[in-house]
VOSE-574759 format. One record per atom (N, C-alpha, C): residue number from 1; atom name; x, y, z. Coordinates in Angstrom, 3 decimals, decimal comma, m for minus. Example, Ala and Ser with C-alpha at 12.3 -4.5 7.8 and 13.67 -1.06 7.14 Angstrom:
1:N:13,190:m5,690:7,800
1:CA:12,300:m4,500:7,800
1:C:13,200:m3,300:7,800
2:N:12,850:m2,250:7,080
2:CA:13,670:m1,060:7,140
2:C:12,900:0,030:7,870
***
This chain:
1:N:125,672:97,652:84,886
1:CA:125,527:96,297:85,395
1:C:124,214:95,711:84,871
2:N:124,185:94,412:84,677
2:CA:122,971:93,736:84,221
2:C:121,862:93,817:85,258
3:N:120,635:93,895:84,772
3:CA:119,458:93,889:85,649
3:C:118,954:92,456:85,747
4:N:119,272:91,772:86,832
4:CA:118,829:90,403:87,041
4:C:117,514:90,395:87,808
5:N:116,731:89,358:87,598
5:CA:115,501:89,195:88,362
5:C:114,258:89,339:87,510
6:N:113,160:89,605:88,178
6:CA:111,846:89,752:87,553
6:C:111,174:90,993:88,135
7:N:110,117:91,429:87,503
7:CA:109,381:92,593:88,015
7:C:108,160:92,199:88,838
8:N:107,786:90,910:88,808
8:CA:106,611:90,447:89,547
8:C:106,957:89,195:90,337
9:N:106,632:89,235:91,637
9:CA:106,916:88,134:92,558
9:C:105,706:87,881:93,431
10:N:105,540:86,631:93,890
10:CA:104,433:86,294:94,779
10:C:104,945:85,536:96,005
11:N:104,355:85,896:97,148
11:CA:104,657:85,224:98,419
11:C:103,306:84,792:98,994
12:N:102,946:83,511:98,875
12:CA:101,591:83,099:99,237
12:C:101,344:82,855:100,729
13:N:102,387:82,706:101,544
13:CA:102,178:82,352:102,953
13:C:102,885:83,361:103,853
14:N:102,138:84,340:104,341
14:CA:102,699:85,322:105,269
14:C:101,791:85,450:106,481
15:N:102,404:85,786:107,611
15:CA:101,648:85,879:108,869
15:C:102,524:86,585:109,897
16:N:102,081:87,722:110,388
16:CA:102,807:88,463:111,415
16:C:102,262:88,100:112,795
17:N:103,076:87,447:113,618
17:CA:102,672:87,122:114,988
17:C:102,742:88,373:115,853
18:N:101,744:88,570:116,691
18:CA:101,797:89,680:117,650
18:C:102,513:89,271:118,931
19:N:102,694:87,966:119,142
19:CA:103,310:87,452:120,361
19:C:104,791:87,176:120,112
20:N:105,621:87,658:121,031
20:CA:107,048:87,338:121,025
20:C:107,459:86,976:122,436
21:N:108,110:85,851:122,604
21:CA:108,545:85,409:123,924
21:C:109,843:86,094:124,342
22:N:110,563:86,622:123,379
22:CA:111,821:87,291:123,682
22:C:111,542:88,709:124,168
23:N:112,264:89,131:125,203
23:CA:112,138:90,497:125,700
23:C:112,971:91,478:124,894
24:N:113,846:90,967:124,025
24:CA:114,721:91,805:123,215
24:C:113,961:92,276:121,979
25:N:113,868:93,579:121,788
25:CA:113,118:94,150:120,659
25:C:113,666:93,669:119,313
26:N:114,965:93,354:119,234
26:CA:115,546:92,901:117,975
26:C:115,164:91,462:117,650
27:N:114,652:90,732:118,650
27:CA:114,273:89,339:118,441
27:C:112,764:89,146:118,316
28:N:111,987:90,196:118,173
28:CA:110,550:90,013:118,104
28:C:110,152:89,371:116,773
29:N:109,021:88,692:116,781
29:CA:108,542:88,041:115,559
29:C:108,388:89,071:114,452
30:N:108,869:88,718:113,276
30:CA:108,718:89,621:112,134
30:C:108,923:88,861:110,826
31:N:108,531:89,525:109,763
31:CA:108,749:89,036:108,410
31:C:109,515:90,104:107,648
32:N:110,233:89,690:106,625
32:CA:110,951:90,645:105,791
32:C:110,923:90,190:104,340
33:N:110,772:91,159:103,463
33:CA:110,961:90,938:102,034
33:C:112,338:91,500:101,717
34:N:113,256:90,618:101,350
34:CA:114,627:91,020:101,059
34:C:114,750:91,229:99,548
35:N:115,139:92,418:99,150
35:CA:115,184:92,799:97,739
35:C:116,629:93,021:97,315
36:N:116,990:92,489:96,150
36:CA:118,290:92,755:95,531
36:C:118,036:93,419:94,183
37:N:118,605:94,594:93,992
37:CA:118,464:95,339:92,737
37:C:119,852:95,497:92,132
38:N:120,158:94,720:91,091
38:CA:121,466:94,789:90,443
38:C:121,501:95,787:89,298
39:N:120,387:96,408:88,978
39:CA:120,312:97,298:87,823
39:C:120,881:98,681:88,138
40:N:121,015:99,485:87,107
40:CA:121,471:100,863:87,240
40:C:120,323:101,824:87,519
41:N:119,107:101,291:87,707
41:CA:117,921:102,115:87,978
41:C:117,359:101,789:89,354
42:N:116,859:102,803:90,045
42:CA:116,166:102,580:91,312
42:C:114,904:101,760:91,073
43:N:114,535:100,949:92,040
43:CA:113,324:100,121:91,942
43:C:112,243:100,700:92,850
44:N:111,108:101,026:92,255
44:CA:109,927:101,458:93,002
44:C:109,023:100,233:93,123
45:N:108,738:99,841:94,351
45:CA:108,111:98,553:94,629
45:C:106,728:98,765:95,234
46:N:105,729:98,101:94,659
46:CA:104,380:98,137:95,240
46:C:104,048:96,759:95,790
47:N:103,365:96,759:96,929
47:CA:102,954:95,522:97,583
47:C:101,435:95,465:97,606
48:N:100,873:94,370:97,119
48:CA:99,442:94,132:97,226
48:C:99,247:92,968:98,178
49:N:98,490:93,197:99,241
49:CA:98,221:92,171:100,246
49:C:96,862:91,542:99,965
50:N:96,819:90,212:99,919
50:CA:95,586:89,462:99,686
50:C:95,191:88,727:100,970
51:N:93,897:88,731:101,275
51:CA:93,387:88,124:102,498
51:C:92,332:87,073:102,180
52:N:92,019:86,237:103,152
52:CA:91,007:85,197:102,980
52:C:89,591:85,766:102,947
53:N:89,362:86,851:103,688
53:CA:87,981:87,290:103,897
53:C:87,724:88,773:103,641
54:N:88,647:89,448:102,936
54:CA:88,424:90,859:102,611
54:C:89,180:91,232:101,345
55:N:88,885:92,395:100,836
55:CA:89,486:92,854:99,585
55:C:90,987:93,111:99,755
56:N:91,743:93,035:98,654
56:CA:93,186:93,287:98,726
56:C:93,502:94,707:99,187
57:N:94,668:94,842:99,803
57:CA:95,166:96,134:100,263
57:C:96,346:96,518:99,375
58:N:96,249:97,653:98,684
58:CA:97,303:98,111:97,773
58:C:98,039:99,338:98,314
59:N:97,936:99,602:99,593
59:CA:98,436:100,857:100,167
59:C:99,934:100,866:100,495
60:N:100,609:99,732:100,419
60:CA:102,000:99,680:100,864
60:C:102,970:99,701:99,683
61:N:104,071:100,417:99,854
61:CA:105,095:100,489:98,815
61:C:106,463:100,639:99,470
62:N:107,505:100,442:98,662
62:CA:108,861:100,570:99,161
62:C:109,777:100,967:98,006
63:N:111,065:100,994:98,278
63:CA:112,046:101,497:97,334
63:C:113,354:100,751:97,561
64:N:114,040:100,429:96,469
64:CA:115,381:99,850:96,564
64:C:116,267:100,567:95,550
65:N:117,312:101,204:96,036
65:CA:118,200:101,955:95,158
65:C:118,911:101,075:94,152
66:N:119,413:101,714:93,109
66:CA:120,177:101,016:92,076
66:C:121,414:100,371:92,690
67:N:121,672:99,117:92,295
67:CA:122,828:98,357:92,762
67:C:122,873:98,268:94,288
68:N:121,700:98,046:94,889
68:CA:121,593:97,984:96,342
68:C:120,706:96,816:96,760
69:N:120,679:96,582:98,050
69:CA:119,749:95,641:98,652
69:C:118,914:96,399:99,672
70:N:117,719:95,912:99,916
70:CA:116,829:96,556:100,888
70:C:115,998:95,479:101,563
71:N:115,881:95,570:102,876
71:CA:115,081:94,618:103,640
71:C:113,826:95,330:104,118
72:N:112,698:94,944:103,574
72:CA:111,417:95,554:103,918
72:C:110,856:94,789:105,107
73:N:110,986:95,339:106,303
73:CA:110,448:94,708:107,504
73:C:108,947:94,932:107,522
74:N:108,185:93,857:107,434
74:CA:106,732:93,967:107,330
74:C:106,073:94,365:108,645
75:N:106,777:94,226:109,764
75:CA:106,241:94,711:111,037
75:C:106,480:96,214:111,217
76:N:107,323:96,799:110,385
76:CA:107,650:98,224:110,501
76:C:107,104:99,079:109,369
77:N:106,751:98,479:108,239
77:CA:106,291:99,256:107,091
77:C:104,961:99,946:107,423
78:N:104,790:101,154:106,901
78:CA:103,560:101,922:107,092
78:C:103,094:102,433:105,734
79:N:101,782:102,546:105,574
79:CA:101,252:103,147:104,347
79:C:101,298:104,669:104,497
80:N:100,806:105,393:103,500
80:CA:100,854:106,860:103,500
80:C:100,075:107,468:104,660
81:N:99,119:106,727:105,206
81:CA:98,316:107,227:106,326
81:C:98,835:106,750:107,684
82:N:99,966:106,037:107,692
82:CA:100,565:105,582:108,940
82:C:100,071:104,235:109,437
83:N:99,267:103,541:108,648
83:CA:98,735:102,236:109,044
83:C:99,768:101,141:108,828
84:N:99,770:100,158:109,719
84:CA:100,656:99,009:109,591
84:C:99,880:97,805:109,053
85:N:100,607:96,751:108,757
85:CA:99,980:95,504:108,331
85:C:99,349:94,835:109,543
86:N:98,147:94,336:109,369
86:CA:97,409:93,693:110,461
86:C:98,138:92,437:110,933
87:N:98,263:92,290:112,241
87:CA:98,930:91,119:112,813
87:C:97,933:89,999:113,058
88:N:98,466:88,783:113,199
88:CA:97,678:87,587:113,511
88:C:96,623:87,285:112,454
89:N:96,914:87,650:111,212
89:CA:96,003:87,441:110,086
89:C:96,788:86,846:108,924
90:N:96,392:85,691:108,410
90:CA:97,092:85,149:107,245
90:C:96,846:86,023:106,015
91:N:97,890:86,194:105,232
91:CA:97,758:86,957:103,994
91:C:98,833:86,516:103,010
92:N:98,713:86,987:101,784
92:CA:99,698:86,724:100,736
92:C:100,105:88,073:100,152
93:N:101,270:88,109:99,497
93:CA:101,772:89,374:98,958
93:C:102,145:89,224:97,488
94:N:101,681:90,175:96,693
94:CA:102,127:90,356:95,319
94:C:103,120:91,512:95,339
95:N:104,355:91,263:94,904
95:CA:105,408:92,280:94,869
95:C:105,622:92,661:93,409
96:N:105,463:93,952:93,110
96:CA:105,656:94,435:91,738
96:C:106,653:95,587:91,740
97:N:107,573:95,548:90,776
97:CA:108,628:96,551:90,690
97:C:108,704:97,098:89,271
98:N:109,154:98,341:89,148
98:CA:109,293:98,932:87,818
98:C:110,637:98,600:87,168
99:N:111,487:97,865:87,877
99:CA:112,738:97,359:87,318
99:C:112,940:95,943:87,860
100:N:113,640:95,079:87,142
100:CA:113,831:93,713:87,639
100:C:114,558:93,688:88,984
101:N:114,067:92,852:89,889
101:CA:114,659:92,653:91,209
101:C:114,607:91,169:91,541
102:N:115,345:90,767:92,566
102:CA:115,263:89,420:93,126
102:C:114,647:89,564:94,514
103:N:113,689:88,675:94,852
103:CA:112,961:88,776:96,114
103:C:113,110:87,498:96,924
104:N:113,489:87,657:98,173
104:CA:113,559:86,573:99,146
104:C:112,649:86,945:100,306
105:N:111,972:85,957:100,871
105:CA:111,070:86,188:101,998
105:C:111,598:85,453:103,224
106:N:111,576:86,122:104,381
106:CA:112,021:85,502:105,626
106:C:111,019:85,775:106,738
107:N:110,873:84,808:107,631
107:CA:110,010:84,954:108,810
107:C:110,783:84,490:110,043
108:N:110,840:85,356:111,056
108:CA:111,373:84,986:112,365
108:C:110,189:84,879:113,303
109:N:109,951:83,682:113,813
109:CA:108,823:83,427:114,706
109:C:109,368:83,218:116,107
110:N:109,083:84,174:116,984
110:CA:109,518:84,071:118,376
110:C:108,312:83,934:119,306
111:N:107,206:83,399:118,768
111:CA:105,999:83,243:119,577
111:C:106,129:82,094:120,587
112:N:107,102:81,225:120,393
112:CA:107,392:80,147:121,343
112:C:108,821:80,325:121,848
113:N:109,150:79,655:122,932
113:CA:110,496:79,775:123,506
113:C:111,564:79,345:122,502
114:N:111,237:78,363:121,659
114:CA:112,159:77,906:120,621
114:C:111,892:78,744:119,372
115:N:112,766:79,672:119,073
115:CA:112,580:80,533:117,906
115:C:112,700:79,723:116,624
116:N:112,002:80,165:115,586
116:CA:112,078:79,507:114,287
116:C:112,345:80,558:113,211
117:N:113,257:80,240:112,308
117:CA:113,553:81,124:111,180
117:C:113,280:80,358:109,897
118:N:112,503:80,963:109,030
118:CA:112,173:80,358:107,733
118:C:112,497:81,375:106,657
119:N:113,101:80,917:105,577
119:CA:113,380:81,807:104,459
119:C:113,236:81,041:103,150
120:N:112,834:81,757:102,097
120:CA:112,662:81,142:100,786
120:C:112,722:82,209:99,715
121:N:113,100:81,811:98,534
121:CA:113,009:82,714:97,381
121:C:111,541:82,779:96,985
122:N:111,036:83,973:96,765
122:CA:109,656:84,143:96,354
122:C:109,432:83,535:94,971
123:N:108,174:83,327:94,608
123:CA:107,832:82,791:93,296
123:C:107,845:83,928:92,283
124:N:108,682:83,796:91,267
124:CA:108,760:84,843:90,240
124:C:107,811:84,523:89,098
125:N:107,234:85,574:88,557
125:CA:106,301:85,442:87,437
125:C:107,016:85,915:86,178
126:N:106,922:85,128:85,112
126:CA:107,542:85,542:83,847
126:C:106,893:86,813:83,342
127:N:107,737:87,755:82,987
127:CA:107,242:89,047:82,480
127:C:106,854:88,943:81,023
***
């Protein structure tokens, strides 16, 4: 199958809310990087987090199998030492893969009684 997509993507506006008004664990505020890998090769994905007031964090990575999709929940991802992404802090993400992928970003905000869902295709960088 053809390998569609790019190997480098950017998501400039990310923010994990620590507050959720919903009592249902499945409805808590979260973000996700949705990955589509149409190639015949597994995709090894590295995430670099950029912040306003500190150095980038390169500790997070993920994986998407060949001809598969994978949803990287940013409230659940852990680095090799078990650390999570800091909540209530604006940041941006550089997504890099060793095979072409397509990246979509989604945010479910349940910090208010009226939930909000936002989704967009990430910005792809020409390889």
